[in-house]
C-alpha positions as a printed Julia matrix, in Angstrom:
225×3 Matrix{Float64}:
 87.54  32.61  -19.66
 87.36  33.46  -16.03
 84.29  34.05  -14.11
 84.58  37.5   -14.05
 84.94  37.75  -17.64
 81.76  35.35  -18.23
 79.89  37.73  -15.82
 81.04  40.78  -17.66
 79.98  39.44  -21.05
 76.63  37.96  -19.77
 75.74  41.63  -18.32
 76.41  43.0   -21.87
 74.2   40.15  -23.68
 71.39  40.55  -21.1
 71.53  44.49  -21.46
 71.5   44.45  -25.1
 68.69  41.84  -25.29
 66.36  44.06  -23.26
 66.31  46.25  -26.3
 64.23  43.91  -28.17
 61.39  43.96  -25.81
 60.3   47.45  -26.42
 61.3   47.29  -29.99
 58.91  44.29  -30.67
 56.33  46.1   -28.22
 56.48  43.54  -25.65
 56.56  45.56  -22.76
 55.56  49.16  -21.41
 57.33  51.52  -19.23
 59.58  49.39  -16.65
 57.73  45.98  -17.01
 59.38  42.79  -18.24
 62.75  41.38  -17.86
 65.09  39.34  -19.46
 67.76  36.88  -17.49
 70.68  34.74  -18.37
 72.36  31.91  -16.61
 76.06  32.84  -16.16
 78.22  29.97  -18.06
 79.59  27.43  -15.76
 78.38  29.19  -12.47
 75.1   29.09  -10.36
 74.71  32.65  -10.95
 72.18  34.63  -13.2
 72.09  38.02  -14.66
 68.82  40.07  -14.71
 67.3   43.69  -14.98
 67.08  45.58  -12.28
 63.79  46.61  -10.71
 61.9   49.85  -11.88
 64.49  50.81  -14.6
 63.61  52.24  -17.57
 64.64  50.78  -20.73
 66.45  53.57  -22.26
 68.31  53.55  -19.09
 69.48  50.0   -19.07
 73.3   49.38  -19.21
 75.75  46.56  -18.78
 76.86  48.16  -15.6
 73.27  48.23  -14.24
 72.36  44.55  -14.67
 72.15  42.72  -11.43
 73.99  39.19  -10.65
 72.12  36.87   -8.2
 72.71  33.24   -7.08
 70.18  30.66   -7.9
 68.42  31.59   -4.69
 67.73  35.22   -5.79
 70.29  36.71   -3.42
 72.34  39.61   -4.9
 75.95  38.9    -5.53
 77.08  41.94   -7.71
 75.41  44.93   -8.55
 74.33  48.42   -6.81
 70.51  48.12   -7.57
 67.93  45.94   -6.44
 67.1   42.97   -9.1
 63.77  42.67  -10.68
 61.0   41.65   -8.45
 60.55  38.46  -10.84
 64.07  37.3    -9.92
 62.87  34.46   -7.46
 60.67  32.93  -10.41
 63.7   33.05  -12.81
 66.11  31.55  -10.1
 63.4   28.81   -9.56
 63.63  27.76  -13.46
 67.39  27.96  -13.35
 67.41  25.54  -10.34
 64.79  23.14  -11.85
 65.4   23.22  -15.57
 69.31  22.92  -15.94
 69.08  22.91  -19.69
 67.45  26.31  -19.72
 69.97  29.45  -19.86
 67.73  32.25  -20.72
 64.15  33.44  -19.32
 62.0   36.18  -20.45
 58.83  37.54  -18.75
 56.61  39.91  -20.54
 52.83  41.08  -20.25
 52.8   41.42  -24.25
 49.15  42.59  -25.11
 47.64  39.57  -27.07
 49.46  36.87  -25.27
 48.42  38.27  -21.89
 44.98  38.46  -23.19
 44.99  34.77  -23.91
 46.44  34.21  -20.26
 43.67  36.26  -18.79
 41.3   34.04  -20.35
 43.18  31.06  -19.07
 43.2   29.61  -22.57
 46.05  27.9   -24.46
 46.89  29.38  -27.94
 45.92  26.33  -30.37
 48.31  25.12  -32.92
 46.45  26.45  -36.11
 49.42  28.17  -37.85
 52.46  26.51  -39.52
 54.56  28.89  -37.45
 53.06  27.79  -34.36
 54.12  24.13  -35.08
 57.66  25.16  -36.18
 58.39  27.53  -33.01
 56.35  25.75  -30.14
 55.76  22.14  -31.38
 52.16  22.19  -30.48
 49.64  24.58  -28.76
 51.19  27.26  -26.32
 49.99  25.91  -22.82
 48.46  27.83  -19.96
 49.9   27.69  -16.35
 48.22  28.35  -13.11
 48.02  31.68  -11.52
 49.87  32.65   -8.32
 47.53  35.43   -6.97
 49.87  35.97   -4.04
 52.72  36.74   -6.25
 54.88  34.36   -4.55
 58.16  33.51   -6.56
 58.42  29.74   -5.7
 54.82  29.27   -6.73
 55.32  31.1   -10.1
 58.42  29.44  -11.02
 56.83  26.19  -10.3
 53.88  26.93  -12.44
 56.35  27.38  -15.41
 58.55  24.3   -14.65
 55.69  22.07  -14.17
 53.57  23.35  -17.22
 56.82  23.35  -19.73
 58.09  20.0   -18.2
 57.92  17.41  -20.98
 56.23  20.04  -23.46
 58.05  21.36  -26.83
 56.7   24.79  -26.1
 59.18  27.12  -25.01
 56.28  29.68  -23.9
 53.87  29.44  -21.06
 50.93  31.81  -20.45
 50.53  32.19  -16.62
 46.99  32.83  -15.88
 46.0   36.2   -14.64
 49.82  37.37  -15.14
 51.49  37.13  -18.7
 54.05  35.27  -20.48
 57.15  33.38  -19.73
 59.62  32.04  -22.05
 62.81  29.94  -21.85
 65.51  28.88  -24.11
 69.0   27.32  -24.45
 70.44  30.86  -24.31
 68.74  34.31  -23.82
 68.58  35.31  -27.31
 66.39  32.18  -27.89
 63.86  32.87  -25.14
 63.69  36.4   -26.28
 62.93  35.0   -29.88
 60.1   32.71  -28.14
 58.54  35.87  -26.43
 58.3   37.59  -29.83
 57.03  34.82  -31.62
 54.64  34.08  -28.99
 52.89  37.71  -29.28
 52.98  37.36  -33.01
 50.79  34.27  -33.19
 48.8   35.23  -30.16
 47.43  38.43  -31.98
 47.13  36.45  -35.42
 45.03  33.75  -33.93
 42.85  36.38  -32.03
 42.29  38.15  -35.1
 41.57  34.9   -36.9
 38.72  34.09  -34.3
 36.88  37.29  -35.13
 36.01  36.06  -38.63
 35.58  32.39  -38.09
 37.13  29.47  -36.18
 40.74  28.66  -37.17
 41.3   25.09  -38.41
 43.56  22.82  -36.43
 46.65  21.25  -37.75
 46.71  17.48  -37.5
 49.23  15.96  -35.03
 51.2   14.28  -37.54
 51.68  17.35  -39.52
 52.8   19.14  -36.27
 55.23  16.75  -35.58
 56.72  16.88  -39.05
 56.81  20.61  -39.29
 58.49  20.96  -35.84
 61.07  18.3   -36.82
 61.89  20.19  -40.06
 61.98  23.64  -38.6
 64.1   22.38  -35.44
 66.73  20.42  -37.52
 66.73  21.79  -40.87
 65.91  25.5   -40.75
 68.55  28.12  -40.94
 72.31  28.0   -42.37
 74.6   25.51  -41.67
 77.54  26.7   -39.4
 80.72  27.46  -41.37
 83.64  25.2   -41.13
């Protein structure tokens, strides 16, 4: 496939995935964004800044290089583009990034508190607690990106709660990053509710390891031959 075809396909994929954010109540108004690395190129595709979700189309998506400089598109890219680009530059295995201010997960970020591994679904999806990363009060893109990379480096979790900011998730593809954002909000809400009636019971590390290995390697359908 040619580069132009890869860009066109990635633009459509990113546009389609943006619909999952309001559908799962992860964003309001124009906040939040999904990006994807263009296969085989030092490029990414991301939502334009300040565009409402019902106005998002593949043609509206913006293509930038991994420094955040616009390569293709008529609109300005998301204000978070620099942070996404930083992640792609420093985490070559990542091909999708999502940012939201989803209510419950962001409430944990506002407290500067990790979401503990007290549910099997957290062990399955995140391999342990969902960690907290540093705040970047000046909104510097490199500082935000550095906080994501340094927090998730060597960590099983595809999600990080950035203090005073919100949620960033990563994935081997953009759909996986969106799934991580959806699941992060779901468990953030459940653990918050559990805390209203008592102290959640943590899962022992050996059971977390077993659950994570099973889910990552056994769960789902075998690909058709």
